[in-house]
C-alpha positions as a printed Julia matrix, in Angstrom:
322×3 Matrix{Float64}:
 150.75   -98.6    72.15
 147.51   -97.96   70.55
 144.55   -99.17   73.2
 143.56  -102.41   72.48
 139.79  -102.83   72.46
 138.82  -105.74   74.03
 136.77  -108.8    72.06
 132.8   -108.98   73.23
 133.17  -112.71   74.33
 135.91  -113.23   76.8
 136.95  -116.87   77.67
 135.37  -117.86   81.04
 137.7   -118.09   84.23
 138.42  -120.52   87.24
 139.65  -119.26   90.24
 140.43  -121.96   92.92
 141.62  -121.51   97.13
 141.01  -119.26   99.72
 137.13  -118.11  100.12
 137.16  -116.37  104.22
 136.16  -113.55  105.67
 139.02  -110.32  106.14
 138.93  -107.94  109.39
 140.71  -104.98  107.71
 141.81  -102.64  110.47
 143.41   -99.49  110.15
 145.44   -96.42  112.24
 147.2    -97.13  115.59
 147.4   -100.52  114.37
 150.9   -101.94  115.8
 150.09  -104.01  118.9
 151.24  -103.67  122.14
 150.77  -106.65  124.8
 150.49  -105.79  128.67
 146.83  -105.57  128.26
 147.16  -102.28  126.8
 143.57  -100.76  124.49
 144.39   -98.92  121.8
 141.89   -97.42  119.27
 142.06   -97.82  115.77
 140.6    -95.4   112.66
 138.09   -98.03  110.96
 137.63  -101.4   111.26
 135.43  -103.02  108.48
 134.59  -106.59  107.77
 135.06  -107.87  103.97
 135.53  -110.49  101.22
 139.09  -112.1   102.17
 141.37  -114.46  100.26
 143.35  -114.07   97.73
 141.41  -116.06   95.25
 138.14  -114.79   96.27
 138.99  -111.61   95.92
 140.92  -112.37   92.38
 137.68  -114.06   91.08
 135.37  -111.08   92.74
 138.33  -108.85   90.46
 138.26  -111.06   87.1
 133.92  -110.9    87.15
 133.77  -107.27   87.93
 135.14  -106.66   84.92
 133.01  -108.55   82.74
 134.69  -112.19   82.68
 132.52  -115.56   83.6
 133.85  -116.41   86.83
 133.81  -119.43   88.77
 135.32  -120.06   92.22
 136.61  -123.32   93.39
 136.83  -122.86   97.43
 135.48  -124.36  100.47
 133.58  -122.4   103.11
 131.67  -123.16  106.73
 128.7   -123.51  107.42
 128.53  -120.35  109.81
 128.0   -116.62  109.8
 131.23  -115.67  107.82
 130.59  -118.8   105.84
 127.13  -116.79  104.66
 128.59  -113.86  104.47
 131.97  -115.33  102.06
 129.5   -116.18   99.84
 126.74  -114.09   99.49
 129.97  -111.12   99.06
 131.22  -113.43   95.89
 127.45  -113.15   94.26
 127.51  -109.29   95.11
 130.78  -109.47   93.06
 129.13  -111.77   90.28
 131.25  -114.96   91.13
 129.69  -118.31   90.5
 129.85  -120.16   93.59
 128.2   -122.92   92.61
 131.87  -124.74   92.91
 132.58  -124.03   96.37
 131.44  -126.32   99.25
 130.03  -125.61  102.57
 131.91  -127.93  105.29
 129.86  -128.36  108.74
 132.99  -129.83  110.1
 135.3   -126.78  109.8
 134.99  -123.1   110.55
 134.95  -120.38  107.65
 138.28  -119.37  107.46
 139.58  -115.35  108.88
 142.24  -113.19  108.62
 143.01  -110.1   110.56
 144.46  -107.41  108.79
 146.47  -104.78  110.52
 146.59  -102.31  107.27
 148.98   -98.96  107.36
 149.12   -96.59  103.72
 152.99   -98.64  103.25
 152.59  -102.1   104.65
 150.1   -104.19  106.42
 150.34  -107.61  108.91
 147.85  -110.2   108.16
 146.69  -112.87  111.21
 144.89  -115.93  109.9
 142.69  -118.7   111.36
 142.99  -120.72  108.15
 139.25  -123.02  108.87
 138.6   -124.28  105.87
 141.13  -122.97  103.77
 143.62  -125.87  103.85
 140.57  -128.11  102.97
 140.67  -127.9    99.28
 141.66  -130.61   97.21
 143.16  -131.29   93.71
 140.37  -134.11   93.01
 137.69  -131.62   93.94
 139.04  -129.63   91.14
 139.93  -131.81   88.51
 136.16  -132.86   88.97
 134.99  -128.74   88.75
 137.09  -128.56   85.56
 136.53  -131.94   83.94
 133.94  -131.18   81.39
 133.69  -127.62   81.41
 134.53  -125.51   77.74
 138.72  -124.92   78.7
 139.38  -121.19   79.73
 141.59  -119.54   82.3
 142.67  -121.93   85.36
 144.32  -119.91   88.14
 145.23  -120.81   91.25
 146.08  -118.48   94.31
 147.43  -119.25   97.96
 149.64  -122.15   97.18
 151.33  -122.75  100.46
 147.76  -122.53  102.66
 146.61  -125.76  101.1
 148.91  -128.51  101.12
 146.48  -130.59   99.84
 145.56  -128.91   96.79
 149.1   -128.14   96.77
 150.8   -131.72   96.72
 148.04  -133.08   93.61
 149.19  -129.39   91.29
 151.37  -130.96   88.97
 149.18  -133.09   88.03
 145.75  -131.42   88.09
 147.63  -128.53   85.98
 148.7   -131.18   83.67
 145.17  -132.86   82.8
 143.74  -128.88   82.92
 146.73  -128.04   79.95
 145.7   -131.63   78.17
 141.86  -130.09   78.12
 142.7   -126.61   76.69
 142.8   -124.63   79.58
 145.63  -121.31   80.41
 147.11  -122.04   83.77
 148.12  -119.63   85.96
 149.46  -119.83   90.05
 149.98  -116.49   92.77
 151.74  -118.95   95.22
 151.1   -116.05   97.6
 153.59  -115.99  100.79
 154.58  -119.02  102.13
 153.74  -118.17  106.59
 156.72  -121.28  106.7
 159.08  -119.61  104.61
 159.98  -123.27  102.98
 158.93  -122.25   99.17
 158.58  -126.15   98.73
 156.82  -128.04   95.56
 157.08  -125.58   93.3
 159.79  -127.0    91.54
 157.29  -129.99   90.06
 154.76  -126.7    88.87
 156.31  -124.2    87.22
 156.94  -126.4    83.52
 152.7   -127.55   83.76
 151.86  -123.46   84.17
 151.54  -120.7    81.22
 151.52  -118.19   84.53
 153.52  -117.41   87.46
 152.65  -114.28   89.02
 154.49  -113.23   92.1
 155.85  -109.69   93.92
 159.24  -108.86   94.09
 159.27  -110.53   97.59
 158.03  -113.49   96.42
 160.4   -114.03   93.21
 163.7   -113.56   94.86
 162.16  -116.82   97.87
 160.67  -118.82   95.32
 164.12  -118.59   92.77
 166.01  -118.81   95.84
 164.06  -122.23   97.17
 165.07  -123.19   93.55
 168.52  -123.0    93.83
 169.02  -119.49   91.99
 171.98  -117.41   93.65
 170.88  -114.52   95.72
 173.02  -111.77   94.46
 170.94  -112.13   90.72
 169.09  -109.02   90.09
 165.14  -109.45   89.94
 164.74  -109.6    85.69
 167.23  -112.32   85.82
 165.22  -114.45   88.58
 162.85  -113.99   86.5
 164.24  -115.21   83.56
 165.61  -118.46   85.07
 161.97  -118.87   86.16
 160.41  -118.7    83.0
 163.25  -121.14   81.68
 161.52  -123.7    83.62
 158.22  -122.79   82.11
 155.64  -119.85   82.67
 155.56  -116.14   81.76
 156.37  -114.71   84.91
 154.84  -111.38   85.54
 156.33  -108.91   88.67
 153.95  -106.9    90.57
 156.47  -103.97   91.88
 154.42  -101.64   94.22
 153.8    -98.12   93.08
 156.11   -98.65   90.51
 153.17  -100.74   88.72
 154.5   -104.37   86.81
 156.49  -106.35   84.72
 156.58  -109.42   82.81
 159.49  -111.92   81.13
 159.54  -114.67   78.73
 162.78  -116.92   78.72
 164.52  -115.13   76.41
 164.97  -112.3    79.11
 162.63  -109.51   77.25
 161.08  -107.55   79.77
 157.68  -105.67   79.21
 156.84  -102.84   82.04
 154.01  -101.14   82.49
 153.92   -98.08   85.4
 150.68   -97.99   87.95
 148.45   -95.29   88.37
 148.59   -92.83   90.99
 145.93   -92.87   93.7
 146.14   -91.98   96.88
 146.28   -95.21   98.89
 143.54   -96.06  100.97
 144.43  -100.2   101.93
 146.92  -102.17   99.91
 144.85  -105.58  101.24
 144.09  -107.61   98.13
 146.37  -105.3    95.55
 148.36  -107.66   94.16
 144.67  -110.03   93.76
 143.44  -107.76   91.81
 146.64  -107.15   89.41
 146.31  -110.78   89.27
 142.29  -110.23   88.03
 143.34  -107.58   85.26
 145.92  -109.75   83.44
 143.53  -112.58   83.82
 140.19  -110.27   82.4
 143.27  -109.4    79.85
 144.0   -112.84   78.35
 140.35  -113.17   78.89
 139.51  -111.1    76.47
 141.97  -112.21   73.84
 144.03  -109.01   74.29
 147.22  -109.95   72.14
 150.14  -107.18   73.2
 151.88  -108.14   76.54
 152.41  -104.37   77.19
 148.95  -103.86   77.4
 147.96  -107.23   79.49
 150.58  -105.6    81.82
 148.77  -102.74   82.08
 145.37  -104.18   82.87
 147.3   -105.58   85.93
 148.81  -102.46   86.95
 145.7   -100.5    86.22
 143.75  -102.55   87.77
 146.2   -102.97   91.15
 146.13   -99.16   91.81
 142.42   -98.42   91.46
 142.06  -101.6    93.94
 143.85   -99.11   96.97
 141.23   -96.86   96.96
 138.73   -98.23   99.16
 139.0   -100.83  102.09
 139.4   -103.9   101.98
 140.56  -106.15   98.47
 137.33  -106.0    96.77
 135.78  -102.77   98.19
 136.98  -100.26   94.83
 138.22  -102.71   92.45
 137.82  -102.1    89.26
 135.04  -102.08   87.17
 135.51  -102.54   83.2
 134.11   -99.26   82.64
 136.79   -97.83   85.17
 139.86   -99.67   83.48
 138.68   -98.4    79.55
 138.66   -94.96   81.38
 142.59   -95.23   82.55
 143.38   -97.31   79.83
 142.86   -94.46   77.42
 144.23   -91.13   79.63
């Protein structure tokens, strides 16, 4: 595969979803009740939210990026907005609520896995009407929606929002993230309005199962069946990198980068950012787009939190040309 040098004028990206703070704890982080005090190795307060981390990742790669979200008029809200600006994200469309607190996630992180405790706060209060208001009149680029199941108001309106956006020339994508209720409802009406669906393997199987696909099929067949409902399905595959499939069932794979993992928080969102940035820059080869995604996801695990070590364009180019 020949590395393609991307053009100088990327399409803009608008990301909609959750904006909050993450408190990331590492070390002896499996809780033991009975008032037992445990000593963790480290704790970091960092930018959180799948949408925020993805937006920061795209912006770090040099793409004009805006976030549509809501935060509270509190210390965590100020922290969130400052962190987004520091990553180069336009926060002009982020609303500040005086009625709800900014969302908070406590992440208990180990090298191989993590648990997440979330206080939703403002996260569920973003509406489809607000997103459409922001999109109308903008030059169409890429619209990415994250944390579908944490935002029931937005989710209910999303088929209409996406259909309108596509009519206006937007390329649409969704990363549902995990459904805390494990019901996986509503996606049948969304898939037909999507250009891209970006699950991990567990999410892929859960979504397919909720849509009535047989559990004994392999991941590629399940992804192909979802692709036949509308979107190309781009799958995060952990340390093995990632792959994508369209309705014809042809699979495109790309490996990850071997790194010494510090924290996997947000790696999937950085994977999304890499793929979206490749699209924004006009990268035409699907394998290279997936490679952008896997490199961006891998490099993000070198630091604490979702945005501590996200790739710059120079980081990405260095790995792509190895």
